[in-house]
C-alpha positions as CSV (number, residue, x, y, z in Angstrom):
1,X,30.4,234.2,-45.8
2,X,31.4,236.4,-43.1
3,X,32.4,239.9,-43.9
4,X,35.7,241.4,-42.4
5,X,33.9,242.8,-39.2
6,X,32.1,239.5,-38.7
7,X,35.2,237.6,-39.1
8,X,37.1,240.1,-36.5
9,X,34.5,239.3,-34.0
10,X,34.5,235.7,-34.3
11,X,38.3,235.8,-34.2
12,X,38.4,237.8,-31.1
13,X,35.7,236.2,-29.5
14,X,37.1,232.7,-29.8
15,X,40.5,234.1,-28.6
16,X,39.0,235.3,-25.4
17,X,37.5,231.8,-24.5
18,X,39.3,229.9,-21.9
19,X,40.8,226.4,-23.2
20,X,38.4,223.5,-22.9
21,X,39.2,220.6,-21.0
22,X,41.2,218.0,-22.5
23,X,40.7,214.5,-22.5
24,X,42.8,211.6,-23.5
25,X,41.2,208.4,-25.3
26,X,41.4,206.6,-22.2
27,X,39.4,209.2,-20.5
28,X,36.8,209.5,-23.3
29,X,36.5,205.6,-23.2
30,X,35.7,205.8,-19.5
31,X,33.2,208.6,-20.1
32,X,31.2,206.7,-22.7
33,X,31.5,203.4,-20.6
34,X,30.1,205.4,-17.5
35,X,27.5,206.9,-19.4
36,X,26.5,203.5,-20.8
37,X,26.1,202.1,-17.5
38,X,24.1,205.0,-16.5
39,X,21.7,204.6,-19.7
40,X,21.5,200.6,-18.6
41,X,20.4,201.8,-15.0
42,X,17.7,204.3,-16.6
43,X,16.4,201.5,-18.8
44,X,16.2,199.0,-15.7
45,X,14.2,201.8,-13.7
46,X,12.0,202.2,-16.6
47,X,11.1,198.5,-17.2
48,X,10.7,198.2,-13.5
49,X,8.2,200.9,-13.4
50,X,6.7,199.5,-16.2
51,X,6.1,196.3,-14.8
52,X,4.7,198.0,-11.5
53,X,2.2,199.7,-13.5
54,X,1.1,196.9,-15.3
55,X,0.8,194.7,-11.9
56,X,-1.3,197.7,-10.4
57,X,-3.5,197.5,-13.4
58,X,-4.3,193.9,-12.7
59,X,-4.8,194.6,-9.3
60,X,-7.7,197.1,-10.1
61,X,-9.2,194.7,-12.5
62,X,-9.2,191.9,-9.9
63,X,-10.7,194.4,-7.2
64,X,-13.6,195.6,-9.5
65,X,-14.8,192.0,-10.2
66,X,-16.5,192.2,-6.7
67,X,-15.0,188.6,-6.1
68,X,-13.6,187.7,-2.5
69,X,-11.0,185.3,-3.9
70,X,-9.9,187.7,-6.8
71,X,-9.3,190.0,-4.0
72,X,-7.2,187.7,-2.3
73,X,-5.5,187.1,-5.6
74,X,-5.0,190.8,-6.0
75,X,-3.2,190.8,-2.4
76,X,-0.7,188.6,-3.8
77,X,-0.1,190.7,-6.6
78,X,0.4,193.8,-4.8
79,X,2.8,191.7,-2.7
80,X,4.6,190.9,-6.1
81,X,4.4,194.8,-7.1
82,X,5.9,196.0,-3.9
83,X,8.5,193.5,-3.9
84,X,10.0,194.8,-7.3
85,X,13.6,195.7,-6.4
86,X,14.3,199.3,-6.4
87,X,17.6,201.2,-5.8
88,X,19.5,199.5,-8.7
89,X,19.9,202.8,-10.8
90,X,21.2,204.6,-7.9
91,X,23.9,202.0,-7.3
92,X,24.7,202.1,-10.9
93,X,24.7,205.8,-11.2
94,X,27.3,205.7,-8.3
95,X,29.6,202.8,-9.8
96,X,29.7,204.9,-12.9
97,X,30.9,208.2,-11.1
98,X,33.7,206.2,-9.2
99,X,34.7,204.5,-12.1
100,X,34.9,207.5,-14.1
101,X,36.7,209.5,-11.5
102,X,39.1,206.4,-10.8
103,X,38.3,206.4,-7.3
104,X,36.9,202.6,-7.3
105,X,36.9,199.4,-9.4
106,X,33.7,198.7,-10.5
107,X,32.2,195.9,-8.4
108,X,28.6,194.2,-9.2
109,X,26.0,196.0,-7.4
110,X,23.8,194.2,-4.6
111,X,20.8,195.6,-6.6
112,X,21.7,193.2,-9.2
113,X,21.6,189.9,-7.4
114,X,18.4,191.2,-5.8
115,X,16.8,191.5,-8.8
116,X,17.7,188.4,-10.1
117,X,16.6,186.6,-7.2
118,X,13.5,188.5,-7.5
119,X,12.8,187.1,-10.9
120,X,13.8,183.3,-10.1
121,X,11.7,183.4,-6.7
122,X,8.8,184.7,-8.4
123,X,8.8,183.3,-12.0
124,X,5.8,181.3,-11.4
125,X,3.5,184.0,-9.9
126,X,4.8,186.5,-12.7
127,X,3.8,184.1,-15.4
128,X,0.2,183.5,-13.8
129,X,-0.1,187.6,-13.5
130,X,1.2,187.7,-17.4
131,X,-1.2,185.0,-18.3
132,X,-4.3,186.5,-16.4
133,X,-7.7,185.8,-17.9
134,X,-8.7,189.3,-17.5
135,X,-7.4,190.8,-20.4
136,X,-5.1,193.0,-18.6
137,X,-1.6,193.2,-20.5
138,X,1.2,192.2,-17.8
139,X,4.8,192.1,-19.2
140,X,7.3,191.9,-16.3
141,X,10.1,189.1,-16.7
142,X,10.9,189.6,-20.3
143,X,11.5,193.6,-19.8
144,X,13.4,193.0,-16.5
145,X,15.5,190.1,-17.5
146,X,16.5,192.0,-20.9
147,X,17.1,195.4,-18.8
148,X,19.3,193.1,-16.2
149,X,21.3,191.5,-19.0
150,X,22.0,195.0,-20.3
151,X,23.3,196.0,-16.8
152,X,25.7,193.2,-16.7
153,X,26.9,193.5,-19.9
154,X,27.7,197.1,-19.1
155,X,29.2,196.3,-16.0
156,X,31.3,193.5,-17.8
157,X,32.6,196.1,-20.5
158,X,34.0,198.6,-18.3
159,X,37.4,199.4,-19.0
160,X,39.9,199.1,-16.2
161,X,41.9,202.2,-15.4
């Protein structure tokens, strides 16, 4: 419980604060939707980075075997790793900002199609990496697919202005 002096201080302090921003329910919904889209972009980026790290571990294991054929496989896995699509999270951040400010309607980012195509075109090669006989845990397809599904869901649930 506050004594009289503390109560007076608190009252004066609160009275001197500038009024906070007011938001309508629609503005709050837009802010939540934009934040959800940004979070989906972050989840995609984390899944992409984890996939890249897993492929890099596989490359290292292939190279230390000292077998020229496995070294060739390592080069191919390196190509897979280097082709993992980037930039989607930045596109989603931009879309979220534009959506929240009302400057543009959300449109599917190009990076979304690029990422889906990467998974489709490299499905068999990624499956071979995931099922490698070297004991290296490689989990790329499922986390990336889940992250992309989440991005699409968040894009579809953006509320129109």
